[in-house]
Every structure is written in structure tokens, then in C-alpha cells.
N, C-alpha and C positions, 0 to 999 in steps of 0.2 A: 738112465739118461733122460733129461727133460726135453720137452717139445721144442723149446727155443734152440737148444744146442743141436738137436737133430736137424731142425729146419735150416739152421745156419750151415751145418756140415753138408747137407744135401745141395744147398744152393752153391756153396763153394766148390764142391766136387763137379757138379754139372757145368758150372760157369768156366772153371779152369779147363775142363775137357773140351768144351765148345771153343774156347779161345785158342786151342791148338790149331784149329782150322781157319779161323777168321783172318789172322795176319798172313797165313800162307796163301790164302785166296787173293788177298789184296796185293801181295808181293809178286806172286806168280803171274797174275794177269798183266801187271805192268811189264814184266820181262817179256812175256809173249807178245805184247803190243809193240815193244821196241824191236823185237826180232822181226815181226811182220813188217814194220815200218822200213827196216833195212832191206827187206826183200823187195818192197815196192820201189824204194829209192835206187837200189843197186841192181835190181833185176837178176839177182843171184839165187838160184833154186835152193841153195843150202840154207838160206835164212828162212825160206818157206818151210823146209823140213824141220828146222829148229822150232819154229812157231807151232807146227803141228805136233811135234814130239812133246815139248814141254806143256803144250796145251792139254794133252791127255792127263798129265798130273794135276793141272788146274781143275779140269772137269771132275775128276775123281774126288779131289779134296772139296770142291764146291758142293757136290751132291751129298757127301756125308756131313758137311758142315750145316747144310740146311736141316737135315734130320735132327742133329743135336741142338740146333738153335730153337726148334719148335718148343721144346720142353721149357726153355727159359721163360717164355711169356706165360705158359700155363702155370708155372710156379707162383707167379704173382697172385693169381686167384686162388690157388690151392693152399699154399703155405703162408702167404703174406697178405691175406685179405684185408687186414686192418691198414696195412701200408697202402694197398690199392685203393681203399676207401678214402684215405687221407689225401693222397696226391694223384689219384687217377686222372683228374681233370688236367693236370699239368703233364704228367708222365705219358699219358695216352696219346697226346698230340704228336710229338716227334716219333713215337713208335708207329703210329698209324701212317705218317708220311713215309717213314722208312719202308713199310710193307707195301704201300700203294704206289709209291713213286720209285724209290731206289731199287727195291728188290724186283719189282715188276720190270723195270728197265734192264736190270741185270739178266733176268731170266729170258726175256724176249730176245735180246741181242745175242745171248749165248747160243740160243737155238738157231738164229739166223747165221751166226758165225760158223757154227758146227756144220750145218748142212749147206752153206753157201759158197764153199771153196770153188766149185766149178759152175756156179750159177750166177755169181755177182762179178762185177768188175773188180780189179785189184783194189782200187781206191775205196769203193763202196764196202768191200769186205773188210778192209783195214779200218774204216770208220766204225764198223760194228764192234770190233774188239776194243777200240778206244772208248766206245760208249759203255761197254761192259766195265772197263777200268774206271770210268767216271762213276758208274753205278755202285761199284764196290766201295769207292771212297765216300760217296754220298751216304751209303748205308752206315758206314762208320761215323759220319758226321752226325746223323740223326740219333744214333744210339748214344753217342757221347754227349749230345745235347741234353738228353735225359739224365745221364750220369752226372754231368756237370751241375745240373740243378740240385742233385743230392749233395754234392760237395759244397756248392755255393748257391743257395736258393735266391732267385731273382724273378721279377715279373709276375708276382702273384699277391693275393691277399687271403686272409683266413676268414672263412664264412661258415658258421655252424660247425666248427671243428674240422673243416676241410680246407685244403689249399686249392684255391681257384685261380686260374691263370687270367691275368688282366692285360698282359703285354707280351704277345708271342715273340716280337722282335727282340725283347729283352733277353729271352732265352738264347737267341742266336748271337746276341752281342755280349753274352756272359764272358767276362775275361777268363774264367776258369776253362771254358771251352777252347779258347784260342791259345792256351798253353798245353792243354791236355790232348787236343786233336792232332796237332803236328807231331807231338812226341809219339803218339800211338801210330800214326800213319808211317812215319819214317822207321819206326820199329818193325812195322809190317813189311815195308820194302826190304829191310835188312833180312827179315826172315825168309822171304822168297829168294833173295839173292844167295843166302848161305845154303839153302836147300839145293838150289841148282848147282852152285859151286861144289857142294859136298858130293852130290851124285856124279857130277862130272869128274871129280877127283877119284872116285871109285873106278870109273871107266879108264881114266888115264893111268892109274896104277896097274891096270890089266892090259894096257896098250890097246884098248878097244876103240876103234873108229876115232883115232887120236885127233885128227883135224876138226871133226865135228865137235868134240867135247872141249877142245882148246878154245874154239870160238865161243862156245856156250859159257865156259869158265870166265873168259875175259869180260864178256858183257855182264855177267853176274857179279864178279868181284869189284868192278868199277861202281856198279849200283850199290853194292854192299858198303864200299868205302864211303861214298858220299852220304848214304843213308846213316851210317854209323856216326859220322861227324855231326850231321844235323840232328840226329837223335840225342847226342850228348848236349848240344847247344840248347835245344828246346827243353831237355830235362833240367838243365841249369835254370832256365827261365821259370819252369814250373816250381822248382824248389824255392826260388825267391818269392813267387806268388804265394806259396803255402805259408811262408813266414807271416804274411799279412792276413790271410783269410782263415787258415787252420793252424795256428801256432802250436797247438798241442800235438798235432801229427808230426810237425817238424821237430819239436822237442823230443818226442818219443823216438823218432828215427835217428836222433843223435844221442840218445841215452842221456839227455841233459836234465838232471834233477834240479839243480840250482841255476839261477841266472848266470849266463856265461861271463858277463863283464866284458871289458874290452882291453886288449885284443882277445879274440876267442879262437881257440884251437879246435880243429876237427879231429874227432876220435876215430881212428882207423879200426881199432878193435878194443874190446873191453869185456871183462867178466861182470855182468850186470846183476846186481842184487836188488830185485824188485821189492823184497820184503822190507829192507832197511833203507831203500832209496839211495843207493850209492853204487859206484862202479869200482872194481878192482882191476889191477894189471892193465891200465890203459896205455894204448899207443896213440900218440897224438901228433898232428902236424900243425905247427903254430900258424895263426892268422887265417887258416883256410876256411874255418866256419864263417867268419865275417865275410869273406869273399863269396862263398856259396850263398849266404843269406842276403847280402846287400850289394855285392859287386864292388865292395871297398874292403880295405884292410883295417877298418875300425867299426865298432858297433856293439850292440848288446842283444843277445838272443835270450828270450824269456825261458825259464826252466819249467819243468813239469809241476813242481810244487807251487810256484807262483801262479801258474795258469789254473791249477786245480782250485785255488782260492778265488780267483777271478770268475771262473765258471760257476762255482757254488753261489757266489753273490748274484750272478746274472741269471742262472737257470734254476737255482734252488739246490737243496741238498742232494748229494749223489756222488758217485765215483765217475769222474770224467777222464780217467787215465786209461788209454788203450793198452793192449798187450805190448809192453815195451820191448821185450826180447825179440818177439816176432817182427815188429816194425823195424827195430834197429838192424837186425841181421838181413832181413829181406831187402832193405835199402842198400846195404853194402854188397850183397850178391848181385843185385840189379846193376849197380854202378860198375862192379867188376866185370860183368858180362858185356856192358857197353864198351869198356876199355878194351876187352879182348876183341870185340867186333872191329873196332878202329884199327888195332894193331895188326890183325890178320888181313884186313882190307889193304893196309899200306904195304905189307910184305907181299901179298898176292899180286897186287898191281905192279910192284917193282919186278917181281920174278917174271910175270907175263910180258912186261915191257922189255926186259933184258933177254927174253926168249930162253929162260932157264926153268920154266915151270915143270915140264914133264920130267926132267932129270932131278928135280927137288922132291924126291919121294918122301922125305921127312915132313915137308910142308903139306903135301897131298894127304898124308895120313892125318895130320892135324886138321885139315879141312873136312875130312870125313867125320871126325869127332866133333868138329865145330858146328855140325848141323844142329846139335842140341843147344848151342850157346844162346841163340835168340829166344828159344822156347823157355830156357831157364830164366833169362832176363825178363821176358814178358810176364811169366808167372809170378816171379818174386815182386815185380813192379806192381802188379794188380793186388797182390797180398798186402804190400805196403800201403797202397792207395785205399783199399777198403777196410782193412783191419785197423789202420792208423786213424780212421774216422770214428771208430767205436768210442762211446756207446751209441752213436747216432746213425740212423738210417738217412734221414734228411737233416743235415747239420743245423743244430740250433732249434729244431722244431719237432722232430719225432725221433724217439729212441728205438733201437732195434727190438728191445724187449716188448715194446708196445705195438710192434708191427706184425707180429706173428698171428696166424689165424687162431681164433679161440676154440674152434670145434674140432681141430685136427688132433688126433691122439698120437702118442709116442709109437704105439704099435703100427699105425698106418704109415708113419714116416719111416720107420725102420724097414718095413716091407718094401716101400717104394725106393728107398736107398739101395737095398739089395737088388731090386729089379733093374733100376737104372744102371747101377755099376755093372751088372751082368750084361745088359744090352750094349752099354758103351764099350765093354771089353770085346764083345763080338764085333762091333763096328771098327774098333781099333785093329783087330786081326784082319778084318776084310780090307781095310785101307792099306795096311802094310803089304798084304798079299797082292793087291792090285798094283801098288807102287813097284813092288819087286818084279812082277810079271811084265809091267810096262817097260821097266829098265832092261830086263832080259831080252824082250822083243827088239828093243833099240829103235833108232830112227830107220825109216825105210829108204835107204840109199841104194840106187842101182850103181853099176860099175862106172858109168859115165859121170854121175854126180859125185861119186867117191873120188875120182880123178880130179874133178873140178875143185874139190875142197882141199886137195893136197897141193896148194898153190905155193911155188917157191918163195913168193913174197910173204907167205905166212910164216916163213922162217922155221922155227923150231918144229912145228907140226909136220912140215914137209920132210925135214931130215929124219924125224923119227919114223915116219911111214916108209921112207925109201931105204932105211938101213937094212 
């Protein structure tokens, strides 16, 4: 195994593992903020208990996410020193702001929120958790500002073989950022929502503190539904933008070897032959590729072979075709997971509204399994985003093969990969253990609060509890 392959594998493994925690933190803290807002507005203690209970999951996830995130920045200097040398002036600015502003803001107000329940007024305490929510979203904004530069470089010039930033505001105005950021944020909200809904479903299947978990489920599924719909809409906008800025990625995600012509059909599934540049056993939907690409039912999408010729003329000799099979299937798995999120959100909202949730055991079992859906969608989405950009690290300016550190050996990388995977496995076990223990402990409801939650106007939960 060569150094480049090992460095890429290590970065992929650590990034994917870290991103298990990021969207959950962003999604959970929003839900906790909404629950505490309902407590302040309605002055109902049950919502305070909900915010405290689900806040424990957020704190556990946030703490482990911080540990896994530290390694990400170290890797830029250890394994990707040439990349850091080339674009450190640009990449470093948003990362520094993320650490000094957003992360500092998150950490400070998490501490105040955690220890301020009986020390601050209701409104002051509520403001703290909303500031944490803003901080998590701002962290994502600055990280994605850096990533968007890699996808669509703007606001810089080349000096002595290095990218030097000359317009900071151009980074923030980057159109890539404003299709990538909402897509990621709403995916994160959906992740938090489906984790809360899935854990609530486990409790409802066991008839455990039914009223508490019905309320939690209702809040989560509504957030999940709206997030799923907006996730799909911004995903569509991002696909249309890719046609303009990274047409090779879009062509690879469609397995499109030749120009599509007009009208263009969308390939649902195919057996892709990368050696002979053709697809077998295709299943297609007429006109849909034109709509996905341009928002109309006519147009022409350039194929991989055409783009390879154009890139060779523009950038010089080389292979500019990304791994087509991986890009193709990761895109389809991602979109399928987005569709599942929307469908489950609709069904769950209808069942809750019609007060048939607790009795619909088949759906509750689906929601337990659906905890994995946003994670699968997010992982395959990032695989498509990053692998589809290959062979570039910074699109059009620096290739991945030129980004790796020259003095790192394969043995050193292999040792660190084994060490990281071992540590991450331990962290995963610790997190699962803490999540399970927190769930088993349950919300701390006394008898009076339990009776208050069993409100006859809450319909289904009341009848289940009093049966």
C-alpha cells in the first residue's frame, strides 16, 4: 500500500467517524432549545424535564465529538503538509474563526446552561441554550466555508506556488457555500430529530413513561419532516449548481459516459463498466435528468468522455475521471435515504395527529431502525461530495497526489490508522454505553409530574397510561 492511499484512507475513516457526532450535536441542541422554549412559554415542568433529559444525550455526544474533531486538524499538518502549505493562508482563516468564535461560544454557554438551571432566570437560561444552538450552526458555517473553497475556489491569488487570500468576503459569498451549508444543516436537524424519535419509539414499544415520550416524539417528528423536505430542496439546488461548477462530478454521479442529449433520462440503477465506458441493464426515468440539472424538461448534460477531453486541454495530460461506481451509488443511496426521511416524517406526523402512534407498533419498530437512516445518508453524501471531486484536493488548482506529506512513510501511516481505529472503537463503545445508561435512567419525573403529563387533552398518551 502506498502513502497516498493510506493517507486518504486514514482521512476518510477519521472524517466519517467524526461526522457521526457533528450532525447529532447540531440537531439535538435545536430540539433541546425548542423544548426549553415550550417550558418557558407554557410554564409546564414536563418540558423542562424533556430539555434536561435530551440535553444529557447532547452533552455526551458533544464531548466525544470534540475529541474526534481534534485529530482532523492535526492531520492537515501530519499527512497533508503540501496541501497545508498550498492553501493554509485561505483554509486557516475560517478554521481559526470557528475555533476562536463559534467553538468558544458553544463551550462557554454549554457550561452556563448546564450549571445555571437554578441560578439563572428562565429567560436568561433559555438564551444560553439558544446561543449554544447558534454556536453549533456557526461552527458548521465556518467549516463549510473552508470546504466550499476546495469545491469552488474564490477570493484568492497564486503567489510563489501558494494560494493567498485577497478577499475574505468572497469566501462567505461563495455560491457553493450557500447550497452546501443549508443542505448540511437541515440534514443535521433531521439526524437529531430521528435519533430522538427512534429512542422515544423504543420507550413507547415498552409502554415506558408513555406521555413523556409521546410529547418528545411529536416534537422530533415534526422537526424531522420539515428538515427532510428542506434537505431535499437544497439538495436539488446543490445538484443544479454542480452541473455548472463541477460537471465531471455530476456526470460521474449519473454514470453518464456520453453527452445526454435532450431530453435526458435519469438512471435509477445500472451495471457500470468503467473499463469500457458503458452501462448495462439500465433502469431510467425519462426527462428527470434534465429537471434535476436545469429545472426544465429539456437540456444537455455533458458526459464523462467529453469532460475528460475538455479537462485535458485546460489542465494538461492526466486522468480526471473520479471513481464512477462509488460516486454513482453513493449519490443514489443518499437520495434514497432522503426520500425515506420525508416518507417517515409524513407517516409519523399523521399517526401522531390522529392519536394512533402508540398502537402502531409496526411504525415504531421502523422508527427504531430509522435511527440509522440520516447517518447512512450523510455518510454517502460526503463520499459523493469528496470522492466525486477527485483527482482534485482544491478543484482546478491542486491534485490529491500532490497534497500528501513527502516525509511520511507507509509504516507510520499504517501504525496511526490502527491506533486511531482502536481509539475510535473505544470511544464508540463508551458513547453507546452512556447513551444506553441515560435511556435506562430515564427522565426524573416524580408522581405529581407524571400525573400532569397524563393530560386527557393529550389524547392517546392519556388513554394508554390509564388502561
